[in-house]
SEDO-526025 format. One record per atom (N, C-alpha, C): chain; atom name; x, y, z. Coordinates in pm, 1 decimal, decimal comma, padded with zeros to 6 digits, m for minus. Layout:
// residues N
<"A"; "CA"; <X; Y; Z>>,
...
//
This chain:
// residues 109
<"A"; "N"; <m00834,7; 01905,4; 03187,4>>,
<"A"; "CA"; <m00896,8; 01908,0; 03065,1>>,
<"A"; "C"; <m01040,7; 01854,7; 03070,1>>,
<"A"; "N"; <m01137,6; 01932,6; 03022,1>>,
<"A"; "CA"; <m01272,4; 01898,1; 03032,0>>,
<"A"; "C"; <m01308,8; 01767,4; 02937,0>>,
<"A"; "N"; <m01411,3; 01713,9; 02968,8>>,
<"A"; "CA"; <m01443,6; 01587,7; 02896,1>>,
<"A"; "C"; <m01490,9; 01630,3; 02756,8>>,
<"A"; "N"; <m01551,6; 01747,8; 02749,1>>,
<"A"; "CA"; <m01593,7; 01789,5; 02614,1>>,
<"A"; "C"; <m01471,0; 01824,2; 02526,2>>,
<"A"; "N"; <m01365,4; 01882,4; 02587,5>>,
<"A"; "CA"; <m01242,9; 01931,0; 02502,4>>,
<"A"; "C"; <m01171,1; 01797,2; 02462,9>>,
<"A"; "N"; <m01169,3; 01688,2; 02554,3>>,
<"A"; "CA"; <m01106,3; 01571,5; 02522,0>>,
<"A"; "C"; <m01171,8; 01498,6; 02398,6>>,
<"A"; "N"; <m01314,6; 01499,7; 02401,7>>,
<"A"; "CA"; <m01384,4; 01449,1; 02294,8>>,
<"A"; "C"; <m01363,4; 01518,7; 02159,9>>,
<"A"; "N"; <m01358,1; 01653,9; 02163,3>>,
<"A"; "CA"; <m01336,7; 01724,0; 02048,5>>,
<"A"; "C"; <m01188,6; 01690,2; 01988,8>>,
<"A"; "N"; <m01096,6; 01689,6; 02078,6>>,
<"A"; "CA"; <m00954,8; 01666,6; 02046,2>>,
<"A"; "C"; <m00943,9; 01520,9; 01987,1>>,
<"A"; "N"; <m01007,8; 01427,0; 02033,3>>,
<"A"; "CA"; <m01001,6; 01284,5; 01991,0>>,
<"A"; "C"; <m01065,6; 01277,7; 01855,2>>,
<"A"; "N"; <m01180,0; 01342,5; 01844,0>>,
<"A"; "CA"; <m01260,1; 01344,1; 01709,1>>,
<"A"; "C"; <m01161,5; 01414,6; 01599,9>>,
<"A"; "N"; <m01104,3; 01520,5; 01632,5>>,
<"A"; "CA"; <m01011,3; 01588,6; 01530,7>>,
<"A"; "C"; <m00899,3; 01498,4; 01495,3>>,
<"A"; "N"; <m00841,7; 01429,4; 01596,6>>,
<"A"; "CA"; <m00720,8; 01346,5; 01564,7>>,
<"A"; "C"; <m00768,1; 01230,5; 01473,5>>,
<"A"; "N"; <m00886,4; 01171,4; 01498,6>>,
<"A"; "CA"; <m00935,1; 01065,5; 01420,5>>,
<"A"; "C"; <m00964,5; 01115,0; 01279,3>>,
<"A"; "N"; <m01023,6; 01233,2; 01257,4>>,
<"A"; "CA"; <m01048,6; 01288,3; 01126,1>>,
<"A"; "C"; <m00932,6; 01315,1; 01046,3>>,
<"A"; "N"; <m00830,9; 01376,7; 01121,4>>,
<"A"; "CA"; <m00694,8; 01402,4; 01047,6>>,
<"A"; "C"; <m00617,6; 01274,5; 01008,6>>,
<"A"; "N"; <m00624,9; 01180,6; 01093,6>>,
<"A"; "CA"; <m00568,3; 01049,2; 01059,3>>,
<"A"; "C"; <m00633,3; 00975,3; 00944,4>>,
<"A"; "N"; <m00757,2; 00989,3; 00937,6>>,
<"A"; "CA"; <m00832,1; 00922,8; 00833,1>>,
<"A"; "C"; <m00813,5; 01000,0; 00705,5>>,
<"A"; "N"; <m00810,3; 01132,7; 00716,3>>,
<"A"; "CA"; <m00770,1; 01218,3; 00591,1>>,
<"A"; "C"; <m00631,8; 01184,2; 00539,1>>,
<"A"; "N"; <m00537,4; 01173,1; 00633,3>>,
<"A"; "CA"; <m00393,9; 01144,5; 00591,7>>,
<"A"; "C"; <m00392,5; 01009,6; 00518,6>>,
<"A"; "N"; <m00459,5; 00915,3; 00574,3>>,
<"A"; "CA"; <m00451,2; 00772,9; 00519,8>>,
<"A"; "C"; <m00512,2; 00777,1; 00375,4>>,
<"A"; "N"; <m00605,6; 00860,1; 00346,3>>,
<"A"; "CA"; <m00675,8; 00864,2; 00210,9>>,
<"A"; "C"; <m00617,1; 00962,5; 00122,3>>,
<"A"; "N"; <m00516,0; 01048,5; 00167,8>>,
<"A"; "CA"; <m00452,4; 01146,9; 00086,0>>,
<"A"; "C"; <m00393,6; 01091,6; m00047,7>>,
<"A"; "N"; <m00314,6; 00975,4; m00032,8>>,
<"A"; "CA"; <m00242,8; 00929,6; m00137,3>>,
<"A"; "C"; <m00280,9; 00779,9; m00160,1>>,
<"A"; "N"; <m00361,8; 00754,1; m00266,2>>,
<"A"; "CA"; <m00392,4; 00617,7; m00298,8>>,
<"A"; "C"; <m00332,1; 00582,1; m00439,4>>,
<"A"; "N"; <m00277,1; 00467,5; m00437,1>>,
<"A"; "CA"; <m00218,1; 00415,8; m00562,6>>,
<"A"; "C"; <m00270,9; 00285,3; m00600,8>>,
<"A"; "N"; <m00314,6; 00265,2; m00724,5>>,
<"A"; "CA"; <m00385,6; 00131,6; m00773,3>>,
<"A"; "C"; <m00274,5; 00056,9; m00836,2>>,
<"A"; "N"; <m00279,0; m00072,2; m00798,3>>,
<"A"; "CA"; <m00192,0; m00167,3; m00866,7>>,
<"A"; "C"; <m00274,0; m00285,5; m00912,5>>,
<"A"; "N"; <m00245,2; m00334,6; m01025,3>>,
<"A"; "CA"; <m00318,8; m00457,5; m01086,5>>,
<"A"; "C"; <m00203,1; m00561,0; m01106,7>>,
<"A"; "N"; <m00265,1; m00675,3; m01080,1>>,
<"A"; "CA"; <m00179,1; m00796,4; m01094,5>>,
<"A"; "C"; <m00258,8; m00873,4; m01217,5>>,
<"A"; "N"; <m00185,3; m00881,3; m01328,6>>,
<"A"; "CA"; <m00236,6; m00953,7; m01449,2>>,
<"A"; "C"; <m00130,2; m01017,9; m01519,6>>,
<"A"; "N"; <m00156,2; m01139,0; m01554,0>>,
<"A"; "CA"; <m00062,1; m01234,3; m01617,6>>,
<"A"; "C"; <00053,4; m01243,3; m01530,3>>,
<"A"; "N"; <00042,0; m01245,2; m01399,9>>,
<"A"; "CA"; <00153,8; m01264,8; m01291,4>>,
<"A"; "C"; <00254,1; m01161,5; m01308,3>>,
<"A"; "N"; <00203,3; m01032,7; m01335,1>>,
<"A"; "CA"; <00292,8; m00912,1; m01342,6>>,
<"A"; "C"; <00214,7; m00803,2; m01264,3>>,
<"A"; "N"; <00292,2; m00708,3; m01201,4>>,
<"A"; "CA"; <00234,6; m00583,9; m01141,4>>,
<"A"; "C"; <00220,3; m00475,9; m01260,2>>,
<"A"; "N"; <00114,3; m00416,5; m01248,8>>,
<"A"; "CA"; <00089,4; m00292,1; m01353,0>>,
<"A"; "C"; <00043,9; m00188,9; m01265,1>>,
<"A"; "N"; <00117,8; m00067,9; m01249,2>>,
<"A"; "CA"; <00257,1; m00049,5; m01320,6>>,
<"A"; "C"; <00349,8; m00118,6; m01214,6>>,
<"A"; "N"; <00472,4; m00143,0; m01268,4>>,
<"A"; "CA"; <00569,7; m00211,6; m01194,8>>,
<"A"; "C"; <00656,1; m00120,9; m01122,5>>,
<"A"; "N"; <00640,8; 00010,4; m01153,2>>,
<"A"; "CA"; <00711,0; 00123,5; m01078,2>>,
<"A"; "C"; <00609,4; 00214,0; m01026,5>>,
<"A"; "N"; <00617,7; 00240,3; m00897,7>>,
<"A"; "CA"; <00526,6; 00323,9; m00831,1>>,
<"A"; "C"; <00585,1; 00451,0; m00756,8>>,
<"A"; "N"; <00554,8; 00567,3; m00807,2>>,
<"A"; "CA"; <00626,0; 00671,1; m00732,9>>,
<"A"; "C"; <00524,9; 00738,5; m00617,6>>,
<"A"; "N"; <00579,1; 00759,9; m00507,3>>,
<"A"; "CA"; <00500,0; 00819,0; m00396,7>>,
<"A"; "C"; <00575,8; 00924,3; m00330,1>>,
<"A"; "N"; <00507,3; 01023,3; m00267,8>>,
<"A"; "CA"; <00588,8; 01126,0; m00190,8>>,
<"A"; "C"; <00635,9; 01072,2; m00070,2>>,
<"A"; "N"; <00768,4; 01109,9; m00054,5>>,
<"A"; "CA"; <00838,4; 01069,6; 00076,0>>,
<"A"; "C"; <00767,8; 01112,9; 00195,4>>,
<"A"; "N"; <00789,9; 01053,2; 00304,1>>,
<"A"; "CA"; <00741,5; 01095,9; 00442,3>>,
<"A"; "C"; <00584,7; 01117,4; 00439,8>>,
<"A"; "N"; <00513,8; 01033,2; 00368,8>>,
<"A"; "CA"; <00372,2; 01030,0; 00361,2>>,
<"A"; "C"; <00322,5; 00885,2; 00361,0>>,
<"A"; "N"; <00203,9; 00875,5; 00436,8>>,
<"A"; "CA"; <00139,8; 00751,0; 00437,1>>,
<"A"; "C"; <00066,6; 00720,7; 00307,3>>,
<"A"; "N"; <00076,2; 00603,6; 00249,1>>,
<"A"; "CA"; <00014,1; 00572,3; 00120,3>>,
<"A"; "C"; <m00070,3; 00435,1; 00123,7>>,
<"A"; "N"; <m00185,9; 00445,4; 00064,9>>,
<"A"; "CA"; <m00265,3; 00330,5; 00051,6>>,
<"A"; "C"; <m00255,1; 00268,4; m00086,8>>,
<"A"; "N"; <m00203,3; 00147,9; m00091,0>>,
<"A"; "CA"; <m00195,9; 00074,7; m00211,5>>,
<"A"; "C"; <m00321,3; m00012,9; m00224,3>>,
<"A"; "N"; <m00387,8; 00007,0; m00334,5>>,
<"A"; "CA"; <m00509,7; m00066,3; m00368,4>>,
<"A"; "C"; <m00467,7; m00164,6; m00485,3>>,
<"A"; "N"; <m00463,4; m00297,3; m00436,7>>,
<"A"; "CA"; <m00408,1; m00404,8; m00521,5>>,
<"A"; "C"; <m00536,3; m00486,5; m00573,6>>,
<"A"; "N"; <m00534,2; m00502,8; m00704,0>>,
<"A"; "CA"; <m00642,8; m00585,5; m00770,6>>,
<"A"; "C"; <m00582,5; m00696,0; m00841,4>>,
<"A"; "N"; <m00604,2; m00813,9; m00799,6>>,
<"A"; "CA"; <m00553,6; m00927,2; m00861,8>>,
<"A"; "C"; <m00650,1; m00986,0; m00970,9>>,
<"A"; "N"; <m00623,0; m00961,7; m01097,1>>,
<"A"; "CA"; <m00714,3; m01008,5; m01198,7>>,
<"A"; "C"; <m00676,0; m01138,2; m01249,6>>,
<"A"; "N"; <m00578,5; m01206,7; m01193,9>>,
<"A"; "CA"; <m00547,8; m01348,2; m01235,8>>,
<"A"; "C"; <m00637,9; m01448,3; m01173,2>>,
<"A"; "N"; <m00639,7; m01563,3; m01225,7>>,
<"A"; "CA"; <m00724,3; m01678,3; m01171,6>>,
<"A"; "C"; <m00656,0; m01761,6; m01052,9>>,
<"A"; "N"; <m00546,1; m01703,7; m01013,9>>,
<"A"; "CA"; <m00480,8; m01770,3; m00906,2>>,
<"A"; "C"; <m00435,1; m01675,3; m00795,0>>,
<"A"; "N"; <m00432,5; m01701,8; m00673,4>>,
<"A"; "CA"; <m00386,7; m01605,2; m00574,2>>,
<"A"; "C"; <m00244,2; m01565,3; m00591,1>>,
<"A"; "N"; <m00210,8; m01439,4; m00545,4>>,
<"A"; "CA"; <m00070,8; m01384,1; m00537,8>>,
<"A"; "C"; <m00053,9; m01338,6; m00393,1>>,
<"A"; "N"; <00077,1; m01343,7; m00361,7>>,
<"A"; "CA"; <00113,6; m01269,0; m00236,7>>,
<"A"; "C"; <00210,3; m01152,0; m00258,4>>,
<"A"; "N"; <00165,6; m01038,7; m00220,5>>,
<"A"; "CA"; <00240,1; m00919,0; m00220,0>>,
<"A"; "C"; <00331,7; m00927,7; m00121,8>>,
<"A"; "N"; <00464,5; m00921,8; m00143,5>>,
<"A"; "CA"; <00572,7; m00926,0; m00040,8>>,
<"A"; "C"; <00672,9; m00826,1; m00060,9>>,
<"A"; "N"; <00720,8; m00769,4; 00045,9>>,
<"A"; "CA"; <00835,8; m00662,6; 00046,0>>,
<"A"; "C"; <00901,1; m00662,1; 00173,8>>,
<"A"; "N"; <01021,5; m00716,7; 00180,2>>,
<"A"; "CA"; <01103,9; m00708,9; 00315,4>>,
<"A"; "C"; <01139,6; m00563,4; 00330,7>>,
<"A"; "N"; <01159,9; m00480,4; 00219,8>>,
<"A"; "CA"; <01192,2; m00339,6; 00244,8>>,
<"A"; "C"; <01084,5; m00252,3; 00303,5>>,
<"A"; "N"; <00962,6; m00289,8; 00265,4>>,
<"A"; "CA"; <00847,0; m00221,8; 00319,8>>,
<"A"; "C"; <00776,4; m00290,4; 00442,5>>,
<"A"; "N"; <00827,7; m00410,1; 00469,9>>,
<"A"; "CA"; <00791,8; m00487,7; 00585,3>>,
<"A"; "C"; <00638,8; m00523,9; 00574,6>>,
<"A"; "N"; <00601,2; m00563,9; 00453,6>>,
<"A"; "CA"; <00456,0; m00598,7; 00414,8>>,
<"A"; "C"; <00449,9; m00736,1; 00350,9>>,
<"A"; "N"; <00345,6; m00803,8; 00383,6>>,
<"A"; "CA"; <00310,9; m00937,0; 00328,2>>,
<"A"; "C"; <00167,5; m00940,4; 00325,2>>,
<"A"; "N"; <00107,0; m00981,5; 00211,9>>,
<"A"; "CA"; <m00039,7; m00995,9; 00211,1>>,
<"A"; "C"; <m00080,6; m01082,6; 00086,0>>,
<"A"; "N"; <m00159,2; m01178,4; 00114,0>>,
<"A"; "CA"; <m00218,4; m01268,3; 00013,5>>,
<"A"; "C"; <m00332,4; m01210,3; m00055,4>>,
<"A"; "N"; <m00335,4; m01194,5; m00177,1>>,
<"A"; "CA"; <m00447,2; m01136,2; m00255,9>>,
<"A"; "C"; <m00509,9; m01246,0; m00326,7>>,
<"A"; "N"; <m00633,4; m01296,3; m00298,6>>,
<"A"; "CA"; <m00702,0; m01404,3; m00367,4>>,
<"A"; "C"; <m00721,3; m01381,9; m00513,6>>,
<"A"; "N"; <m00741,3; m01500,0; m00587,2>>,
<"A"; "CA"; <m00776,9; m01479,1; m00733,7>>,
<"A"; "C"; <m00895,8; m01389,3; m00746,9>>,
<"A"; "N"; <m00881,3; m01307,9; m00849,4>>,
<"A"; "CA"; <m00985,3; m01193,8; m00877,1>>,
<"A"; "C"; <m01029,4; m01130,9; m00756,2>>,
<"A"; "N"; <m00944,8; m01104,2; m00666,5>>,
<"A"; "CA"; <m00968,0; m01037,8; m00548,3>>,
<"A"; "C"; <m00892,2; m00907,8; m00528,4>>,
<"A"; "N"; <m00932,5; m00819,2; m00431,6>>,
<"A"; "CA"; <m00859,5; m00697,3; m00396,4>>,
<"A"; "C"; <m00813,7; m00695,2; m00255,2>>,
<"A"; "N"; <m00710,2; m00611,5; m00233,8>>,
<"A"; "CA"; <m00652,1; m00597,8; m00100,2>>,
<"A"; "C"; <m00601,1; m00451,2; m00081,1>>,
<"A"; "N"; <m00605,2; m00399,4; 00034,7>>,
<"A"; "CA"; <m00551,0; m00266,0; 00066,5>>,
<"A"; "C"; <m00429,2; m00297,9; 00162,4>>,
<"A"; "N"; <m00326,1; m00226,3; 00116,5>>,
<"A"; "CA"; <m00196,5; m00224,8; 00190,5>>,
<"A"; "C"; <m00151,1; m00078,8; 00218,1>>,
<"A"; "N"; <m00136,7; m00056,7; 00341,2>>,
<"A"; "CA"; <m00081,2; 00070,9; 00382,2>>,
<"A"; "C"; <00076,1; 00063,4; 00396,4>>,
<"A"; "N"; <00139,9; 00168,1; 00335,5>>,
<"A"; "CA"; <00282,1; 00172,9; 00349,4>>,
<"A"; "C"; <00331,9; 00313,5; 00395,5>>,
<"A"; "N"; <00426,2; 00322,9; 00452,1>>,
<"A"; "CA"; <00495,5; 00452,9; 00490,4>>,
<"A"; "C"; <00432,9; 00498,5; 00624,7>>,
<"A"; "N"; <00486,9; 00622,3; 00642,8>>,
<"A"; "CA"; <00568,2; 00717,5; 00562,9>>,
<"A"; "C"; <00717,0; 00665,2; 00547,9>>,
<"A"; "N"; <00761,3; 00676,2; 00428,9>>,
<"A"; "CA"; <00894,4; 00618,6; 00374,3>>,
<"A"; "C"; <00985,7; 00735,2; 00354,2>>,
<"A"; "N"; <01110,6; 00713,2; 00386,2>>,
<"A"; "CA"; <01227,3; 00803,3; 00358,0>>,
<"A"; "C"; <01241,0; 00783,4; 00205,8>>,
<"A"; "N"; <01299,0; 00887,0; 00144,1>>,
<"A"; "CA"; <01331,1; 00880,8; 00004,6>>,
<"A"; "C"; <01419,5; 00764,2; m00022,6>>,
<"A"; "N"; <01374,7; 00689,1; m00132,3>>,
<"A"; "CA"; <01456,1; 00571,0; m00161,3>>,
<"A"; "C"; <01372,8; 00476,2; m00241,0>>,
<"A"; "N"; <01426,1; 00353,9; m00271,8>>,
<"A"; "CA"; <01366,8; 00259,2; m00360,1>>,
<"A"; "C"; <01327,9; 00133,4; m00263,9>>,
<"A"; "N"; <01198,7; 00086,9; m00279,1>>,
<"A"; "CA"; <01157,1; m00023,0; m00206,8>>,
<"A"; "C"; <01100,8; m00130,6; m00297,1>>,
<"A"; "N"; <01174,3; m00239,2; m00318,5>>,
<"A"; "CA"; <01126,0; m00342,9; m00406,9>>,
<"A"; "C"; <01021,7; m00427,6; m00339,0>>,
<"A"; "N"; <00925,8; m00482,8; m00433,6>>,
<"A"; "CA"; <00831,3; m00576,6; m00391,6>>,
<"A"; "C"; <00819,4; m00684,0; m00485,6>>,
<"A"; "N"; <00765,4; m00791,2; m00455,4>>,
<"A"; "CA"; <00739,9; m00908,3; m00548,2>>,
<"A"; "C"; <00610,6; m00975,2; m00527,8>>,
<"A"; "N"; <00562,2; m01052,2; m00617,1>>,
<"A"; "CA"; <00456,8; m01148,2; m00611,1>>,
<"A"; "C"; <00516,6; m01277,9; m00564,9>>,
<"A"; "N"; <00513,7; m01316,4; m00445,0>>,
<"A"; "CA"; <00598,4; m01425,5; m00399,6>>,
<"A"; "C"; <00567,5; m01558,1; m00477,0>>,
<"A"; "N"; <00443,7; m01572,1; m00523,2>>,
<"A"; "CA"; <00404,1; m01700,7; m00592,9>>,
<"A"; "C"; <00454,9; m01709,3; m00735,6>>,
<"A"; "N"; <00495,7; m01586,0; m00781,3>>,
<"A"; "CA"; <00545,9; m01569,8; m00928,5>>,
<"A"; "C"; <00670,2; m01473,6; m00918,7>>,
<"A"; "N"; <00762,5; m01495,4; m00847,1>>,
<"A"; "CA"; <00873,8; m01409,0; m00826,9>>,
<"A"; "C"; <00945,4; m01357,0; m00956,0>>,
<"A"; "N"; <00954,1; m01450,7; m01064,6>>,
<"A"; "CA"; <01029,6; m01426,8; m01178,2>>,
<"A"; "C"; <00965,4; m01314,6; m01264,1>>,
<"A"; "N"; <00829,8; m01306,5; m01263,0>>,
<"A"; "CA"; <00760,5; m01207,7; m01340,9>>,
<"A"; "C"; <00691,9; m01094,5; m01262,6>>,
<"A"; "N"; <00653,9; m01134,8; m01139,2>>,
<"A"; "CA"; <00575,9; m01029,7; m01058,7>>,
<"A"; "C"; <00673,3; m00952,3; m00978,9>>,
<"A"; "N"; <00727,4; m00843,7; m01027,1>>,
<"A"; "CA"; <00825,7; m00771,4; m00963,9>>,
<"A"; "C"; <00794,4; m00613,8; m00979,3>>,
<"A"; "N"; <00823,6; m00545,3; m00879,0>>,
<"A"; "CA"; <00793,3; m00401,2; m00876,1>>,
<"A"; "C"; <00884,0; m00321,5; m00772,9>>,
<"A"; "N"; <00863,4; m00194,5; m00786,9>>,
<"A"; "CA"; <00933,7; m00105,5; m00687,8>>,
<"A"; "C"; <00855,2; 00014,0; m00653,7>>,
<"A"; "N"; <00857,2; 00061,6; m00522,5>>,
<"A"; "CA"; <00798,9; 00175,6; m00478,9>>,
<"A"; "C"; <00914,5; 00273,2; m00465,4>>,
<"A"; "N"; <00904,8; 00393,9; m00531,0>>,
<"A"; "CA"; <01011,7; 00498,4; m00523,8>>,
<"A"; "C"; <00946,5; 00615,7; m00454,9>>,
<"A"; "N"; <01013,3; 00635,6; m00338,7>>,
<"A"; "CA"; <00973,0; 00748,8; m00255,5>>,
<"A"; "C"; <01054,9; 00872,2; m00286,0>>,
<"A"; "N"; <01000,9; 00984,3; m00321,6>>,
<"A"; "CA"; <01076,1; 01102,9; m00356,6>>,
<"A"; "C"; <01010,2; 01228,7; m00298,5>>,
//
């Protein structure tokens, strides 16, 4: 395989990967210690980018054992969390610092 061909192949793979990562973006807001929306529908078998904006004056931790994700979002801050590709099903998540109110679910279909 020529060096030029390898370079073209690598560039193509990187561009395709970047395009796939950006294909599905979902915005979540944390406000009053609740996720809005609390139910997120995503296509199954697809990588998804969750854009989480914490509008509260205190930090919150996005946590999901089902999604194998954990991320602290600072007060009035933003975070990006990649999930998937997921099999069809329900994947609960919580705001660990306010579990009684900050609850949600990702539904892959």
